[in-house]
KOLFI-635962 format. One record per residue (C-alpha): x, y, z; residue number from 1. Coordinates in pm, whole numbers. Layout:
N
(rec (X; Y; Z); NUM);
...
END
This chain:
271
(rec (4385; 26193; 10166); 1);
(rec (4697; 26223; 10341); 2);
(rec (4761; 26298; 10717); 3);
(rec (4869; 26651; 10814); 4);
(rec (4855; 26640; 11205); 5);
(rec (4660; 26627; 11513); 6);
(rec (4377; 26860; 11593); 7);
(rec (4119; 26878; 11863); 8);
(rec (3858; 26769; 11630); 9);
(rec (4080; 26491; 11491); 10);
(rec (4350; 26428; 11236); 11);
(rec (4324; 26660; 10940); 12);
(rec (4364; 26489; 10617); 13);
(rec (4502; 26696; 10340); 14);
(rec (4438; 26662; 9947); 15);
(rec (4170; 26745; 9718); 16);
(rec (3988; 27075; 9646); 17);
(rec (3630; 27046; 9699); 18);
(rec (3663; 26993; 10074); 19);
(rec (4011; 27121; 10146); 20);
(rec (4050; 27163; 10537); 21);
(rec (3730; 27008; 10628); 22);
(rec (3817; 26643; 10659); 23);
(rec (3929; 26451; 10956); 24);
(rec (4027; 26116; 11081); 25);
(rec (3906; 25993; 11404); 26);
(rec (4073; 25649; 11444); 27);
(rec (3917; 25413; 11210); 28);
(rec (3670; 25655; 11080); 29);
(rec (3700; 25967; 10849); 30);
(rec (3434; 26250; 10904); 31);
(rec (3393; 26498; 10626); 32);
(rec (3109; 26729; 10464); 33);
(rec (2839; 26522; 10338); 34);
(rec (2746; 26570; 9957); 35);
(rec (2390; 26638; 9879); 36);
(rec (2340; 26298; 9737); 37);
(rec (2493; 26116; 10068); 38);
(rec (2189; 25896; 10159); 39);
(rec (2165; 25767; 9795); 40);
(rec (2535; 25737; 9775); 41);
(rec (2581; 25555; 10086); 42);
(rec (2314; 25298; 9974); 43);
(rec (2494; 25265; 9660); 44);
(rec (2839; 25211; 9823); 45);
(rec (2689; 24945; 10056); 46);
(rec (2528; 24766; 9757); 47);
(rec (2877; 24765; 9569); 48);
(rec (3044; 24598; 9865); 49);
(rec (2763; 24342; 9866); 50);
(rec (2845; 24273; 9492); 51);
(rec (3221; 24232; 9592); 52);
(rec (3367; 24566; 9543); 53);
(rec (3546; 24618; 9885); 54);
(rec (3787; 24890; 9756); 55);
(rec (3580; 25196; 9881); 56);
(rec (3523; 25341; 10223); 57);
(rec (3206; 25186; 10391); 58);
(rec (2945; 25436; 10510); 59);
(rec (2885; 25451; 10878); 60);
(rec (2637; 25738; 10893); 61);
(rec (2547; 26099; 10897); 62);
(rec (2569; 26366; 11170); 63);
(rec (2328; 26620; 11273); 64);
(rec (2544; 26899; 11142); 65);
(rec (2578; 26773; 10776); 66);
(rec (2868; 26562; 10787); 67);
(rec (2922; 26186; 10693); 68);
(rec (3122; 25928; 10869); 69);
(rec (3306; 25654; 10664); 70);
(rec (3559; 25386; 10722); 71);
(rec (3920; 25491; 10676); 72);
(rec (4117; 25309; 10430); 73);
(rec (4509; 25287; 10512); 74);
(rec (4746; 25332; 10241); 75);
(rec (4935; 25608; 10035); 76);
(rec (4764; 25874; 9851); 77);
(rec (4983; 26108; 9624); 78);
(rec (4968; 26471; 9626); 79);
(rec (5080; 26725; 9358); 80);
(rec (5358; 26770; 9252); 81);
(rec (5317; 26386; 9195); 82);
(rec (5598; 26163; 9294); 83);
(rec (5751; 25911; 9063); 84);
(rec (5606; 25604; 9247); 85);
(rec (5243; 25692; 9157); 86);
(rec (5336; 25738; 8784); 87);
(rec (5487; 25409; 8719); 88);
(rec (5350; 25194; 8461); 89);
(rec (5241; 24936; 8751); 90);
(rec (5051; 25207; 8909); 91);
(rec (4874; 25299; 8599); 92);
(rec (4769; 24954; 8499); 93);
(rec (4657; 24894; 8850); 94);
(rec (4429; 25220; 8836); 95);
(rec (4279; 25055; 8526); 96);
(rec (4213; 24732; 8698); 97);
(rec (4058; 24901; 9002); 98);
(rec (3821; 25116; 8778); 99);
(rec (3708; 24805; 8603); 100);
(rec (3626; 24620; 8931); 101);
(rec (3433; 24934; 9022); 102);
(rec (3240; 24917; 8705); 103);
(rec (3176; 24548; 8698); 104);
(rec (3019; 24567; 9035); 105);
(rec (2846; 24880; 8952); 106);
(rec (2680; 24710; 8665); 107);
(rec (2494; 24499; 8903); 108);
(rec (2374; 24803; 9115); 109);
(rec (2068; 24978; 9012); 110);
(rec (2104; 25345; 9004); 111);
(rec (1848; 25553; 9219); 112);
(rec (1666; 25745; 8935); 113);
(rec (1483; 25953; 9183); 114);
(rec (1808; 26132; 9288); 115);
(rec (1936; 26455; 9147); 116);
(rec (2303; 26348; 9084); 117);
(rec (2568; 26599; 9041); 118);
(rec (2584; 26705; 8666); 119);
(rec (2896; 26916; 8678); 120);
(rec (3138; 26628; 8581); 121);
(rec (2884; 26380; 8461); 122);
(rec (2855; 26203; 8134); 123);
(rec (2646; 26436; 7900); 124);
(rec (2497; 26113; 7754); 125);
(rec (2405; 25966; 8084); 126);
(rec (2401; 25593; 8137); 127);
(rec (2276; 25305; 8374); 128);
(rec (2602; 25276; 8579); 129);
(rec (2715; 25527; 8854); 130);
(rec (3062; 25654; 8749); 131);
(rec (3304; 25780; 8976); 132);
(rec (3403; 26088; 8769); 133);
(rec (3694; 26203; 8980); 134);
(rec (3951; 25934; 8978); 135);
(rec (4259; 26169; 9035); 136);
(rec (4569; 26073; 9229); 137);
(rec (4426; 26236; 9542); 138);
(rec (4133; 26009; 9536); 139);
(rec (4313; 25673; 9484); 140);
(rec (4474; 25482; 9778); 141);
(rec (4789; 25278; 9714); 142);
(rec (4980; 24995; 9884); 143);
(rec (5316; 24867; 9770); 144);
(rec (5286; 25076; 9447); 145);
(rec (4943; 24944; 9344); 146);
(rec (4601; 25111; 9354); 147);
(rec (4384; 24932; 9616); 148);
(rec (4091; 25167; 9676); 149);
(rec (3892; 25474; 9533); 150);
(rec (3764; 25734; 9769); 151);
(rec (3567; 26060; 9753); 152);
(rec (3265; 25976; 9547); 153);
(rec (3109; 26318; 9600); 154);
(rec (3086; 26391; 9204); 155);
(rec (2956; 26037; 9119); 156);
(rec (2672; 26027; 8859); 157);
(rec (2526; 25807; 8604); 158);
(rec (2722; 25752; 8307); 159);
(rec (2906; 25529; 8041); 160);
(rec (3224; 25328; 8134); 161);
(rec (3410; 25499; 7865); 162);
(rec (3342; 25838; 8021); 163);
(rec (3485; 25740; 8350); 164);
(rec (3798; 25595; 8169); 165);
(rec (3834; 25921; 7985); 166);
(rec (3811; 26115; 8299); 167);
(rec (4042; 25897; 8466); 168);
(rec (4304; 25912; 8176); 169);
(rec (4323; 26292; 8200); 170);
(rec (4479; 26270; 8533); 171);
(rec (4683; 25949; 8505); 172);
(rec (4842; 25960; 8164); 173);
(rec (4815; 26271; 8200); 174);
(rec (4644; 26403; 7910); 175);
(rec (4825; 26746; 7909); 176);
(rec (5043; 26916; 7667); 177);
(rec (5416; 26886; 7779); 178);
(rec (5432; 27247; 7939); 179);
(rec (5123; 27174; 8158); 180);
(rec (5218; 26820; 8253); 181);
(rec (5565; 26929; 8360); 182);
(rec (5419; 27149; 8634); 183);
(rec (5275; 26849; 8842); 184);
(rec (5402; 26517; 8691); 185);
(rec (5746; 26374; 8639); 186);
(rec (5922; 26456; 8318); 187);
(rec (5929; 26218; 8009); 188);
(rec (5592; 26041; 8036); 189);
(rec (5477; 25899; 7726); 190);
(rec (5111; 25994; 7679); 191);
(rec (5014; 25770; 7394); 192);
(rec (5178; 25475; 7540); 193);
(rec (5042; 25540; 7909); 194);
(rec (4700; 25580; 7759); 195);
(rec (4740; 25236; 7599); 196);
(rec (4844; 25082; 7931); 197);
(rec (4524; 25245; 8111); 198);
(rec (4306; 25085; 7847); 199);
(rec (4464; 24759; 7867); 200);
(rec (4451; 24762; 8245); 201);
(rec (4086; 24840; 8232); 202);
(rec (4014; 24604; 7952); 203);
(rec (3849; 24852; 7697); 204);
(rec (3668; 24693; 7412); 205);
(rec (3773; 24784; 7049); 206);
(rec (3458; 24996; 7011); 207);
(rec (3530; 25176; 7343); 208);
(rec (3904; 25219; 7226); 209);
(rec (3789; 25390; 6890); 210);
(rec (3557; 25607; 7106); 211);
(rec (3785; 25710; 7369); 212);
(rec (3986; 25989; 7210); 213);
(rec (3676; 26195; 7132); 214);
(rec (3537; 26118; 7470); 215);
(rec (3858; 26252; 7627); 216);
(rec (3824; 26573; 7437); 217);
(rec (3459; 26601; 7565); 218);
(rec (3548; 26526; 7925); 219);
(rec (3824; 26798; 7905); 220);
(rec (3560; 27057; 7809); 221);
(rec (3344; 26934; 8091); 222);
(rec (3617; 26985; 8317); 223);
(rec (3706; 27340; 8203); 224);
(rec (3324; 27433; 8245); 225);
(rec (3344; 27298; 8597); 226);
(rec (3649; 27503; 8682); 227);
(rec (3482; 27815; 8515); 228);
(rec (3179; 27759; 8737); 229);
(rec (3378; 27742; 9046); 230);
(rec (3581; 28061; 8958); 231);
(rec (3246; 28243; 8864); 232);
(rec (3100; 28144; 9205); 233);
(rec (3418; 28304; 9378); 234);
(rec (3580; 27987; 9506); 235);
(rec (3911; 28075; 9642); 236);
(rec (4075; 27742; 9585); 237);
(rec (3989; 27705; 9226); 238);
(rec (4057; 28069; 9162); 239);
(rec (4396; 28033; 9314); 240);
(rec (4470; 27711; 9144); 241);
(rec (4373; 27869; 8797); 242);
(rec (4605; 28155; 8853); 243);
(rec (4904; 27934; 8945); 244);
(rec (4855; 27690; 8672); 245);
(rec (4856; 27926; 8372); 246);
(rec (4492; 28055; 8368); 247);
(rec (4262; 28011; 8066); 248);
(rec (4575; 27997; 7840); 249);
(rec (4657; 27674; 7969); 250);
(rec (4322; 27537; 7913); 251);
(rec (4336; 27654; 7557); 252);
(rec (4669; 27493; 7518); 253);
(rec (4564; 27159; 7645); 254);
(rec (4248; 27138; 7430); 255);
(rec (4455; 27232; 7124); 256);
(rec (4715; 26964; 7196); 257);
(rec (4444; 26710; 7240); 258);
(rec (4284; 26779; 6918); 259);
(rec (4627; 26779; 6734); 260);
(rec (4703; 26432; 6895); 261);
(rec (4365; 26272; 6841); 262);
(rec (4491; 26041; 6566); 263);
(rec (4816; 25951; 6756); 264);
(rec (4598; 25849; 7058); 265);
(rec (4378; 25645; 6837); 266);
(rec (4670; 25470; 6686); 267);
(rec (4823; 25386; 7016); 268);
(rec (4486; 25242; 7131); 269);
(rec (4435; 25018; 6828); 270);
(rec (4793; 24877; 6768); 271);
END
């Protein structure tokens, strides 16, 4: 998240939607609302660090009033409308590299099967690895134009690597029809070419590349259901964002565009 200004409780960090206005920096630490899975998630993040993944905040502890403390990771975080520097091909490839590093370390860390992990953006097929599920620009820290860390693991849940790549691709390609993409992203981005760059940066296998276009459509449907649930619950942040970004007509347009371009994406991934 990006710094907004000093307050009595610390330096407010802006960005993101789930914890808007509730995240503060205190020197080298960040304090934020703890997710329901905080204890298991903290243990998992510490285990990832032991397996070489140092590109995530390190858990420090929980407070008595239901907040968590994590180490602050310095760098740049892009907020919408997204600036050109975060949408370069170099940035995109580095996001794929970073996600692969997370997954390589995560493959060696056993997921706590006794935890009720969030299902709202989770892979419906499940899996043995903990996916981030929300690698949007607001959750990636950059330095010198390259992705160096992931933050905000609140929606992490077991799943397949290709699901996490699909969720990531939605934000970073972006996988939106041109009208929707122009609202938050620089114009002229070549979606098929950028999907290939992300897949190459990650190192997707041929079978995963063949599967990815269908998984992207599944992930988009899951994201739509997530927003619908938030709006139905009366969440003002998501309700306002839905209204400002074109309502359900935008989601209809995006999903129709993805289906129409399925073969184009498949060809870009297999060339």
